[in-house]
C-alpha positions, 0 to 999 in steps of 0.5 A: 322288680318295681312293678312287683313291689308296687303290686305287692303294696297295693295288695297290703293296703287293700287288705288293711283297708278291708279289715278296717272298714267292712261297710257303710254304717246306717248314717252312710247308706241314708246319706248316699241313698235311703234318704237322699233326693233328687233336688229341683230347688235350691237354697241361696248357698255357695259351693266353693271351688275347694268343694268342687275339687274334692268332688273330682278327687272322689268321683274319679276314683270310680272304675271304668273299663281299662281305666279309660276315664273318658268323663269330662265335666264343665262346672258353670258357677257365674250367672253370666255363663249359666245364661249361655245355658238357657237356650239349651234348656227345655222350658220346665228346667230353666228354673231348676237350673239357674238357682243352683250353686253349680251346674255341672255338664257331664260330658265325654271325650270321644278321643279319650284313647289319646291318653289311654296308655297314660292311665291304663298302660295300653295303647289307644289304637284300637279305638282310634281305628274304630270310631264307633267303639270308641263312641259307644265306650266313651258314652257308657263309662262317662254315664258310670262317671256321671253316677259316681259324681252323684254319689260323690257330691252326696257324700260331701254333703252336697245335694245333686239334681241330675236332669236330661231335659236339654238339647245336647246338640245346642249344649255341644255347639254352645260349650264344646265346638271345635273339641272332641267333647260331647254332653251326656247329661247335666247335674245341679249340685249345691244345697237343696230346698227341702221344702220342695221335696216330693214323695219318693217314686216307687221302686220295683221289688227285687223279685219284679226285676232280678233273678239269681242263677 
């Protein structure tokens, strides 16, 4: 009975939200997509721990398969800790990372299935017995969560600068030795320097990459 009551409450809440919030307004669309940019240079303005926790509370709500939630994020704030990342970075990315207020390592837990029953109500035996499927599921869904992370940062008025120019194995050795975590990509967050913004690169038209069947 308790489950049925919870489901009914969730349905009622969803209907109320649908009626109250139909879509983002123009300002919201600009903030999240149309005017948002990838930043490579940063203002000397801190991001607080409270902002980081707000960011977590938003991005963690995004959907993953079976609510598996394999994403893990390590936030590098102090200069001493960020220096540990330098040997892992491509040379051209060092100046993009070090001045950023926060550099997040977006990672995934290969043993996410150990908490699967907690989050989805389903046992994780299937993945425990098939490490290849577990690895692909963890990577795919942590990539989704990384995208939610970028959008959540923008929604909070922060700027994001995702990058993949680094040695994943070196990052894993430096930060995740002895764990089941593997790095996916890196994302700087903070307040971007608008003086360094480049013209937006071209995007494909709908008809050139999409079909409605």
